[in-house]
N, C-alpha and C positions, 0 to 999 in steps of 0.2 A: 423530780427531783432526776438529776444525773450524778453518782459522783465520779469522779476524774481525778488520775496520778497528778496529774497537771494542770490545772487552770488555766495559763497560759495558749495550751493548745486544746482545749473542748469546744471553743467556738462555732466550728464547723458541725462536729457530730451532732451538739445539744442541738444546732438549727434541723439538721438534718432529723431527731428525733421530735422536734416541735414541728415540722410537716408535716411526718405521721402521722404524728395525734391529732394535729387538725382535716387529715386527709378520713382513718378512721374515726373520728370522734360522732356518735352517735345520736350525744345528746346534745342540746343545743344551748349549751355553753356562753353567759355572756364573752368570753376570754378564754384561751389556753393555753399557758405559761408548763414552761419550761424554768428552771433554778438547778444549778449546778454546784455543786456543790467539793472544793479539797479543801481539808483541814478550816471545813469553813463554808460560810457563804460567798462566790466568786465569781458570777453572773447570770444570768437573769437574762429571758426571752419572755414576752409578751404579745399575740396576739388578737386582735378584737379581727373576727370576719367584717362586723358592720360596727364604723364604718368599711373596715381594711384596711390593721395597723400593726403594724411590725415597732414594737418596740424594744431594746434590747442595749443591755448598761451592764453599769460594775453591781452588785452587790442590791438588792432592792434597797433597804435603808440608806441608803448614800445618796437619793436621789438623783444620781447621773447617766445621765441614758439617749440616746435618740432613739427619735419619732420618726418612722419612714408608712406612708401611703403605699398600701400593697394589697391589690386583691389577693383573694385565693388562691387561683392561677398562679399568678407572676412570682408567691411565696413558695408553692413546690418548681416552681421552673427553675427560680433564685437556689433553693437548698439543694437539686440533680448537677448543678453548675459547681458547688463548691467544694475542695478537699472536703474531706475528716478529720483533717489535722487544722484545719487553717485556726492561725493563732488568735487572740481576743486584739489586738493590734488592728491585725488586717478585718478582719471582718467590722472594728467598729469606724476604719478608712473606708473602705465598699459600704456602708449603710449612711454615714456620714456624707458623699457622693453621691447616695441616691434618695439622701431627703433633701438634700439642694436642690434637686430638679423635681420631685414628688413629694414634700414633709405629709406627714401624717395630719386628718384632717382632724379638725378640732370634736371633741368629745370630752361625757365625762366617765373619771376613770368607775 
């Protein structure tokens, strides 16, 4: 869980935190996730190592998210290339563009 002053500018910071969490995770989890709060829930990331899928969206209960097929190495590389202050809309646009080329593979949540 991350607390942010402004939800709109926390997308980059949150993805970097997710990447760090996945990289240093010694416990084999079904998925790793980061939820951002700013005066309440505002966005989330969820990453499944198997089958290699990243989900991003507004707060979880909204059901609004985008899924991208992304192996772990690509997740780390992508996180390294974005700025800390990237905003929600820019991140959504980037991930939608990637999802068109490489949608998340079907799996059970």
